[in-house]
N, C-alpha and C positions, 0 to 999 in steps of 0.2 A: 528402722520398724520393720518389720515385715506385716503388710497387710495379707490375709488368706481369704481364699474364698471358699464356699461351701463345696465347689467344686472339686477342690482339692483334698478334699474328706475320701479316703480312698477305704478299701473294705478293709485293710489295716491300724487303719485311725477309730475306724468302731470298732471292731475289736478292744480296741484298747482304751475304748470309754470305759470310765470308772462303773456307770451302772444308765442303767433303761429306767424311767419312774412315769407312771400313768398321771396326770393329772385331770380330773373330772370337772367338768364345773355344776355346782350344786350350792346350796346354801351356804354351806360350812368354806367352802376355795371359793367364792366370787364374793366381790364390797361394788358398791353398785354406784358411779357419779363421783370417783376421787382416787388420788394416790396420798398413801398416807406413809410416813416413817416410823407409825407408832404400830401398825396392821400387823396381827399374828403372821407368821407365815403358814400357809400351807402347802409349801413344800420345800424342804431340806436339800440343797445340792450339794456335791463337790465339781471345780474344774471339769471339762470334759463329759460330765452326763450330759444324756441324751430325753428330752421330756417328751413325751403325747399329749398333747392339751388342747381341751376345748375352750375355742372362744365363740362366743355368742354372740347375735347381734340381739341389740335392744329394740330392734323394729321389728321382732318376729310376731309383735301382736298386731300389725298391718297385714298380715293373712296367718292368720293362728291356726288354722283349718290345712295349712300348706309348710306351714315352718316354726310350728313348736309338734313335741312331743309330752310324756307325761314327764319325762326328768326336767323339761322346761317351765312346763307350769307351775312344778312344786318350788324351782325358785322365781316365778313370778308371785307365787303366795305366801314363801317365805320372806321377801323381804320388800317390805311393807314401800309403797310411794313414798310418804314420808320418811325415809331411809337412804331414797338413791338421790344424794346429791352432795357438790352442790354442783357438780357437774350431770353429763347422761347418758353416759356409756358402762354396759356391764361387763366389769374386768373378772379375768380370771387370777388367780395367785392369790399375794406375793409368791414369790420364790426366793429364798435365801438364801445363797451362794457363799459358800464355806470361804473366809480368809479374804472376801470383798471387802474394801475398805473404800472410803473416800480418796479420789485422785485415783482412782487405778481404772479399768475400761472393762465393761462384758463384752464380748464377742457371742454374739448370736445370730449363729447360722442356721437361718431358716430352710428345710432340709426338704419340707413336703407342705402343704395347705391343699386339703379337700375340701370339698362343700358337704356340710351335714346334708343338708336336703337339697331337692332340685329345685328349692324355689327361691329368690329376692325380690326383696323391695327398695326402691327409690321412694324419697317423700322431698315435693319440693316446698320446703318450709320456708316459715316465715322469716327465717336468718338467711335464705336465700337473695342470690345480689338482683332479680329482678323481679322480689314480690310484687311490690307496689305496680312495678308495669305490667302485670298479668292479674289485676282486679281483686290483689290482698286476699287469695284464697290459696289452701294447700291441698296439694293432689297426690295422692299416692301411685303410682305406676308396680307394677308386678309383673316381674319379667320371670320368664322360666328357662331353666340352664339344661343345657346340653354340652355334658362334659367330655363327650366322644368327639365334638365337632369344634366345643371350645366356644360356644358362641352364647350366649342371653337372646331372648324371643322374648318381645312386647304380650304379654297373658292378656293383665286387662287391667283397667285402669280408675281410680274415681275420688270426687273429691271429697275431703273429709271437712265435716263441720265445723267450726271453728279455729283454734289453735291447738296445734301439737306442742301439749309446755307439757304434760307430765312423761317423762321418761317409762319405755314400756307401755304404754298407751295401750287398750287394746281396743283397736279402731270400731269394732261389731261393723263388718261392710257386707254383711249377709244382708244387708237393710239398707244398702246404699244401691247406686245406678252405678252400674261397671262398661265402661269401654275403652276403647283406645283407638288408634289410629295407625300404633306401632307393630300390628300383627306379623307385618312382613321383614318387622325390620331387625337386621345380625347386630347382634355385638357382643367383639371381641370379650370373653373371659378372661380376665388376668386374678387371679385369688392373691390378697393380700391383708396386713392388719391396718388399719386406719391411727389405732391406737397402741401405743404398747411403750413401755418405758421402766425407769427406776424409779423408785420412789426420792420425789425431792427434801432437801433437807431445810425443812419447813416445818414449825407447829398445825397443828390439825389439818382436818384436809384440804388438798389441795384440788382442785377442779381437773377433770378430764378433757373439760375444753377445747383448753388453750395450751398450743406444742411449749418445748423450752428446751432447755439444757438437758433437760433429766428426757429428753424423748417425748412421749405423752402423744396429742393427736396431730401427729405430722401429716396423716394423709397424701402419702404420697406412694402411687398404684406399681413403686418400683420394689416397694418392700415387701418380696413377695417369696416363694419356693427359688434356691439358687442365688439368693442374696444373701449378704452378710452385714448386720448392724452395729454399731459400735456405740453401746452407750457409756456417758461417765456417771461411775457410780458416785452416789451423792452422800448415803449414809451406810453404815455396818452391814452385809449383808448384801447389799444393792436393791432388793427388794423388789424383783420385777414382774412384770403386770405385763395381759395381754387383752384386748379388745376390739370392740370396733370391726369385728372382721366386715371385709366388702368383697367381689366379686368384678368389677368394673367399677371404675371410675377414672373420670378425665384430669389432664390439669388443671385447677381451678374450681373443680368440687363446686361449678355453678349454682343449683339448685339448692344446695344445701346438704346433699348427700350424697353418695353412691347409689352401686346396687349395694344394697346392707344383706351379708347373710351369714350363716353361722359355719365356722372353717372349723376343722380337725387338723392339728398345725403338730409338725417333729421338727424340733429342733435342739440343737446342744447350743450351752454356756459353756464359754471358757473364758477365764480370769486372765485378765494380762495386768500385768503389772510393768509390762516395758515400753508405755509410751502412754502418752495422756493426748487429748484432744478437746477442745473446747464444745465442742455443740457433738450432735448423734451425725456419725457419720455414715456412710450407705456402700457399699463395695456390691457392684456385679459381675459379671463375666467379663463384662465389656468398659464398664463405667465407675468409676469415683464419683462418690455426688456429696457435696456437703449439702446445709440448709441453713436458713437465716430468717429469724423471725421477727416480728414487730407489728403494733399496730397498724403502723405507719409502712406500708410498702415499699417506698421509699428506705428505709430504714432497714427494713429487711433485705430489703438486696444490698446494700453495704455490708451488713451481718456475713451473709454468704458469700459476698466478696472478699471478707477480711476474712473466714475460714479456708477460701481456695486458696488466698495466699499464704493462709499456715502451712494447709497441706502441699501445695510445691515448692513454699520455700524449707520449712523446716524438715519436712518427713522425704521432699524427695530431691533436696539439696540445690537447688536451683538459690537465685540470689534473689531479692525482692524485687528486683525491678525486672530481672529478667521475667520471672514469675508472673509480674503484673502485663510485660507484653504478650505473655504466651495466655492468658486469661483473657486477654481482648481478641484474639484470633483464632484461641480452640478450644476455646470452653465455649457454652449454652447455658445460659441461665432463663428458668423459665418460674413462673406463677405455680407454687403448689396449692393453694387453695387459699382463699378471701371471705372466706363463713365461718370463722372459728374466732371472730374479736381478735385476735391474734392473727396476724397473717402471714405466709410460709413463703418461702422463695428457695427454688433450692439450683444448684449451680452441679453439671456434671462436666467430665474430663474425660474421653478415651482414655482405657488404662495403656493401650499401645502407645501414647502418645509420651508419657511420661515414665513407662516400666519398661525403657529400650537395652539395660543392661540390669545384671544380676540384682534380685533384690536386695536394700539393707537392709540388714539382719541384726544392727549394732540395737 
């Protein structure tokens, strides 16, 4: 198997792409809170096609005067609150990939991610890790984005009355007190998708909140421009969707959210029938990254470890005993998030450690 990174996409590769598509977010191309094996495709593509798609944050209502335009307002009007379930994320798609079948992999090369607006929102939510310790209140912090310096600055903050329970809530901040001590703080901007994946092989709607083998709400800030994700196809066509766009997040996503901000995403989708992997696999310019999920963080850690063992043995030719040794001395495991019911652990290893020779093209 040869795992390719987006940096390997040359101008010749781009010219050989079958087609380029635009997928704008609208009532007709969005589904709110779920993946579904029966959702009608918003776009049909062939392997190698490039797609320019809009990913919209469901937190745009935290500062609608800064984070919404007329097209977003139409989505909010067109998808009633009662139809935003069982999860919370506003998803664009799905994209049907011709000839994709269960057992295949979708290689998604994320080429660029650009903020749609100059502002984003962080919610300290009731599902955050320190909700009880901070007085059981929810607080919204609005950040201003400076793309020239790739930094986010604290703009203002306010306490949200009650609990943020309806996806896409318009918080009516003009009626609240605005304050923050973050004015001088600068946070690195690293745009990425919190939620993206294929449709699970399940009946009915599957919540966008929990991550799994299909992808979903992985919340790994490394899934940004310059990275490649490999998603195991579950149903015919894959039915790939994107949403939950972020511009900054730390490992853990401790308050419950990142800096949530809409992104314009350019990506290339390639159908891979030459290898399989048990979970979403991430490749960055410097690392291979595996993911493990479970409600129990210890089990999530074990699942990530088993997938790292799979990567190093099956796909990089090491014996399992040697791979296990290398994992302990040469790989790093971390907590991806602890706020999505199903918790996440990621394990990363430098490509330079395991790519010392010619790639395995078998």
